[in-house]
C-alpha positions as CSV (number, residue, x, y, z in Angstrom):
1,M,-22.5,221.4,31.7
2,A,-26.2,220.7,32.4
3,D,-27.9,217.5,31.3
4,Y,-31.6,218.4,29.5
5,A,-32.4,215.0,28.6
6,C,-34.9,214.6,31.9
7,L,-36.0,217.8,32.3
8,A,-36.8,217.7,28.9
9,T,-38.7,214.7,28.7
10,H,-40.3,215.6,31.9
11,R,-41.9,218.9,31.2
12,I,-43.6,217.3,28.0
13,Q,-45.1,214.5,30.0
14,D,-46.1,217.8,31.9
15,N,-47.6,219.6,29.6
16,A,-49.7,216.9,27.9
17,M,-50.8,216.2,31.3
18,P,-54.4,217.5,32.3
19,N,-54.3,219.9,35.5
20,T,-56.1,217.2,37.8
21,L,-54.6,215.4,40.7
22,N,-53.3,211.8,39.3
23,P,-55.7,209.1,40.6
24,D,-53.2,207.1,42.0
25,S,-52.4,210.3,44.3
26,K,-55.8,209.6,46.1
27,K,-55.9,208.5,49.9
28,H,-57.3,204.6,50.4
29,W,-58.7,203.3,53.7
30,S,-55.8,201.3,54.2
31,D,-53.7,203.4,53.7
32,F,-53.4,204.8,57.7
33,I,-53.2,201.1,58.4
34,V,-50.3,200.0,55.9
35,S,-48.3,202.9,56.9
36,R,-48.7,202.2,60.7
37,F,-47.6,198.9,59.7
38,L,-44.4,200.0,57.6
39,R,-43.3,202.0,60.8
40,L,-43.6,199.2,63.1
41,A,-42.0,197.1,61.3
42,A,-39.1,199.2,59.7
43,S,-38.5,199.9,64.1
44,G,-37.3,196.2,63.6
45,L,-40.6,193.9,65.1
46,V,-41.1,192.2,61.0
47,P,-38.3,191.0,59.3
48,A,-37.1,193.2,56.3
49,S,-36.3,189.5,54.6
50,L,-40.3,189.3,54.1
51,F,-40.0,192.6,52.1
52,Q,-36.8,193.0,50.3
53,K,-35.0,190.5,48.2
54,P,-31.4,189.6,48.8
55,L,-29.1,192.4,48.0
56,P,-25.4,192.2,46.6
57,S,-23.8,190.7,49.6
58,K,-20.2,193.4,50.8
59,T,-17.9,190.7,48.6
60,Q,-20.3,191.3,46.2
61,R,-20.1,195.0,46.0
62,A,-17.4,197.0,44.3
63,A,-14.6,198.2,46.1
64,R,-13.7,201.4,44.3
65,S,-10.8,203.5,44.1
66,G,-8.9,206.5,42.3
67,N,-11.8,209.6,40.7
68,L,-14.9,208.3,42.4
69,N,-18.4,209.0,40.4
70,I,-20.6,210.6,43.2
71,E,-24.3,211.2,42.7
72,I,-25.9,213.6,45.1
73,V,-29.8,213.4,45.1
74,S,-32.1,216.1,46.1
75,H,-35.5,217.1,45.7
76,C,-37.3,220.9,45.9
77,W,-41.1,222.4,46.5
78,Q,-41.1,225.7,47.6
79,Y,-37.6,225.9,48.9
80,S,-36.2,227.6,46.4
81,H,-34.0,229.7,48.7
82,F,-32.8,226.3,50.6
83,L,-31.6,225.3,46.8
84,S,-29.5,228.2,45.9
85,Y,-27.6,227.9,49.2
86,Q,-27.3,223.9,48.3
87,L,-25.7,224.7,44.6
88,S,-24.1,227.4,45.5
89,S,-22.0,225.4,47.6
90,L,-21.0,223.1,44.9
91,V,-19.9,226.1,43.1
92,L,-18.3,227.7,45.7
93,F,-16.2,224.5,46.8
94,P,-16.7,222.0,43.3
95,P,-14.8,219.0,43.8
96,T,-10.7,217.9,43.2
97,K,-11.0,214.4,43.7
98,A,-14.5,212.9,43.0
99,T,-16.5,213.7,39.9
100,V,-20.2,214.9,40.7
101,T,-23.9,214.5,39.1
102,M,-26.1,216.9,41.2
103,T,-29.7,215.5,40.6
104,V,-32.6,218.0,41.5
105,Y,-36.0,216.6,40.9
106,Y,-38.8,219.8,40.9
107,N,-41.5,220.7,39.5
108,S,-42.3,223.5,37.3
109,E,-45.5,224.7,39.3
110,D,-43.2,225.4,41.7
111,S,-41.9,229.1,39.9
112,R,-39.0,229.8,42.4
113,T,-37.3,226.7,42.1
114,A,-37.9,226.6,37.9
115,A,-36.1,229.8,38.6
116,V,-33.0,229.7,40.5
117,L,-32.4,225.7,38.5
118,E,-31.9,227.4,35.0
119,F,-29.8,230.2,36.9
120,F,-27.5,227.2,37.9
121,A,-27.3,225.5,35.0
122,K,-25.7,227.9,33.1
123,Q,-23.2,227.9,36.0
124,Q,-20.2,225.7,34.6
125,V,-18.2,223.9,37.4
126,P,-15.5,222.0,36.9
127,G,-16.1,218.1,37.9
128,V,-20.1,218.2,38.6
129,T,-22.9,217.8,35.7
130,W,-26.2,219.4,37.2
131,H,-29.6,216.8,36.1
132,W,-32.5,218.3,36.9
133,C,-35.6,216.1,36.7
134,E,-39.2,217.1,36.5
135,L,-41.6,215.0,38.5
136,P,-45.4,215.3,38.6
137,K,-45.8,217.0,41.4
138,E,-47.8,214.3,43.4
139,S,-44.7,211.8,42.7
140,L,-43.0,214.6,44.0
141,F,-44.6,215.1,47.1
142,R,-43.6,210.9,48.1
143,R,-39.7,212.0,48.5
144,A,-39.0,208.1,47.6
145,I,-40.4,208.2,44.8
146,G,-37.3,210.2,42.7
147,R,-35.4,209.2,45.3
148,N,-36.3,205.2,43.9
149,Q,-35.9,206.4,40.3
150,A,-32.3,208.0,40.8
151,A,-31.5,205.1,42.8
152,L,-32.6,202.2,40.4
153,A,-30.8,204.2,37.4
154,T,-27.7,205.6,38.9
155,K,-24.2,204.6,37.1
156,A,-22.8,206.4,39.7
157,D,-20.1,204.9,42.7
158,W,-22.4,206.0,45.9
159,I,-25.1,208.3,45.4
160,W,-26.1,210.3,48.6
161,F,-29.4,211.2,48.8
162,T,-29.6,214.2,51.3
163,D,-32.4,217.6,51.0
164,C,-32.2,220.9,49.7
165,D,-31.2,222.2,53.0
166,L,-27.6,220.7,52.9
167,M,-24.9,222.3,51.7
168,F,-21.6,220.4,50.8
169,R,-18.7,223.1,51.7
170,Q,-15.2,223.2,51.7
171,H,-13.5,219.7,52.0
172,C,-16.9,218.2,51.8
173,L,-16.8,216.1,49.1
174,D,-13.1,215.4,48.3
175,Q,-12.7,214.3,51.8
176,L,-15.8,212.0,50.6
177,A,-14.3,210.9,47.6
178,E,-10.9,209.8,50.3
179,S,-13.0,208.3,52.9
180,L,-14.6,206.2,49.9
181,Q,-11.3,205.1,48.4
182,S,-11.9,200.6,48.4
183,R,-14.6,200.8,51.1
184,N,-18.2,199.2,49.5
185,D,-20.0,199.4,53.0
186,C,-24.2,199.2,51.6
187,L,-24.2,202.9,53.7
188,V,-22.1,205.3,55.0
189,F,-23.1,208.6,56.8
190,P,-21.4,212.1,57.7
191,L,-20.2,211.5,61.8
192,R,-20.4,215.3,61.9
193,E,-22.8,218.5,60.6
194,R,-22.5,221.9,61.2
195,I,-26.8,223.3,62.0
196,T,-27.8,226.7,62.6
197,S,-30.7,226.6,65.5
198,L,-34.3,226.6,64.2
199,L,-34.7,229.9,61.9
200,E,-37.8,231.8,62.3
201,D,-40.1,232.7,58.9
202,D,-38.2,236.5,59.3
203,D,-34.8,235.1,59.2
204,P,-32.8,237.6,57.1
205,M,-31.3,234.0,55.6
206,L,-34.7,232.9,54.7
207,N,-35.5,235.9,52.6
208,L,-33.3,235.7,49.6
209,D,-34.6,237.9,46.9
210,P,-36.5,235.5,44.7
211,K,-35.8,238.2,41.5
212,D,-31.8,238.5,42.6
213,L,-30.3,235.4,41.6
214,Q,-26.3,234.7,42.3
215,V,-24.0,232.7,43.6
216,I,-24.4,233.1,47.3
217,D,-22.6,232.2,50.6
218,I,-23.3,231.7,53.9
219,D,-21.9,233.2,57.7
220,D,-19.8,230.6,59.1
221,S,-20.8,231.4,62.7
222,L,-24.1,230.7,62.8
223,F,-23.6,227.0,62.4
224,I,-22.3,224.9,66.0
225,E,-21.5,221.0,64.5
226,Q,-23.4,218.3,66.0
227,T,-22.7,214.2,65.9
228,R,-25.3,211.9,64.0
229,D,-25.2,208.2,65.1
230,R,-27.0,207.1,62.0
231,A,-28.0,208.0,58.6
232,T,-30.7,210.2,58.6
233,G,-32.8,211.1,55.9
234,P,-30.3,213.8,54.9
235,L,-27.2,212.1,54.9
236,Q,-27.9,208.8,53.2
237,I,-24.7,207.7,51.2
238,A,-25.2,204.5,49.5
239,H,-23.2,202.4,47.3
240,G,-24.1,202.0,44.1
241,D,-24.3,198.4,43.3
242,T,-26.9,198.3,46.2
243,S,-28.6,201.1,44.5
244,R,-29.2,199.5,41.7
245,A,-30.2,196.0,43.5
246,G,-32.5,197.4,45.4
247,G,-33.4,201.2,44.7
248,Y,-35.0,202.6,47.8
249,C,-37.5,201.1,49.2
250,N,-38.8,199.9,45.5
251,S,-40.4,196.5,47.4
252,L,-42.8,198.6,49.3
253,T,-45.7,199.5,47.6
254,Y,-46.7,202.2,49.9
255,Y,-44.0,204.0,49.5
256,Q,-43.9,204.7,46.1
257,K,-47.6,205.7,45.3
258,P,-47.9,209.2,44.6
259,A,-49.6,211.9,47.3
260,A,-52.0,215.0,47.0
261,S,-49.4,216.7,49.8
262,W,-46.1,216.4,51.1
263,C,-45.4,213.7,53.0
264,K,-43.6,212.9,56.3
265,A,-40.6,211.4,55.3
266,H,-40.8,207.7,57.1
267,E,-39.6,206.4,54.2
268,D,-35.8,207.1,55.5
269,R,-36.0,204.0,58.7
270,A,-37.3,202.6,56.4
271,F,-34.8,202.0,53.4
272,R,-32.4,201.3,56.8
273,W,-34.0,198.8,57.6
274,L,-34.1,197.1,54.7
275,L,-30.6,197.9,54.5
276,G,-30.4,195.9,57.3
277,T,-27.8,198.8,59.0
278,Q,-27.6,202.0,60.4
279,G,-24.6,203.7,58.4
280,E,-21.2,203.1,58.7
281,P,-20.3,207.4,60.0
282,L,-17.0,208.7,57.9
283,D,-15.4,212.0,59.4
284,I,-16.4,214.5,56.7
285,P,-15.8,217.7,57.0
286,G,-17.6,221.0,55.3
287,V,-21.8,219.2,55.7
288,Y,-23.9,222.0,56.7
289,R,-27.5,222.2,56.9
290,I,-30.2,225.1,57.3
291,R,-32.8,224.6,60.2
292,H,-36.2,226.3,60.5
293,V,-39.4,226.1,62.7
294,S,-41.5,226.6,59.9
295,K,-42.5,223.6,56.9
296,G,-44.0,226.0,54.8
297,R,-44.7,222.5,51.7
298,Y,-46.8,221.0,54.0
299,T,-51.0,221.8,53.4
300,G,-53.3,222.4,56.1
301,S,-54.5,225.6,58.4
302,K,-52.8,228.4,59.9
303,L,-53.4,226.7,63.3
304,N,-52.3,223.0,62.1
305,T,-49.0,225.5,61.0
306,Q,-48.5,227.1,64.5
307,L,-49.0,223.8,66.2
308,R,-46.3,222.1,64.0
309,S,-43.9,225.1,64.8
310,G,-44.8,225.0,68.6
311,V,-43.7,221.0,68.4
312,R,-40.3,221.7,66.5
313,K,-39.6,224.5,69.0
314,A,-40.7,222.5,72.2
315,T,-38.8,219.1,70.7
316,D,-35.8,220.7,69.4
317,R,-32.6,219.5,70.7
318,H,-30.2,220.1,68.0
């Protein structure tokens, strides 16, 4: 069943807001300096203890077992086709050994995403609770804001911060639940994921008919396996006690500042820096990710988009 409390609240707030940019989202002359400093700090040049209050120690974090409660947190802006695959994976492969809350942050100006969420809210999936949260665009564009909100409020044993191009396919969530039994690490991640090549804009997989909403599967043969060595942005699975205590970069004001356009997710590295770990790997099957050349949610000229795409192709190492 869908949880409409968050959805309804944010719709009321959004309707009350004038159609102008949030003044807090305007750039300040110091933003570039702060951004560069935080990126350098997160490389380990600065002790995280200068910014992060002490988090629950390993002995203070609950090592829960049994039927675990897992929250998955995703963001979507102009990527409704990816979100369709992600939510479909939960319908096609529902958990049997855990209860899952699927939280999606969005803004209703992205009408295609809103339509996808409305469609999936009607899908009753055993073990899954849908939870849609609307944010003002400027808050959605800084992904750490929604992640921080979810982290501080979560009631889950574990919270998986991900992106809408990730899917949870066969045995993924059940094996995750088994692997997390009696563990109290502050951060874990899937050791392996299956990925596509960098898909072009005209690839059939990226061109779903927005008027034909349905539960959709994938062609498994399009994906190859790769090994991960750290908890990257879409693969960060944090302990609930740690998340409630520290949020998601809650202590770094810059990463909680709304923005006028979609921001690159440099805060993911800062999150691991604040936790003091790259995460512990877990052998979890069924983690799939769609990769694509164009980054449609970023703004800029056609030339800038072409340059970004060219760089992505040239530097692609899976």
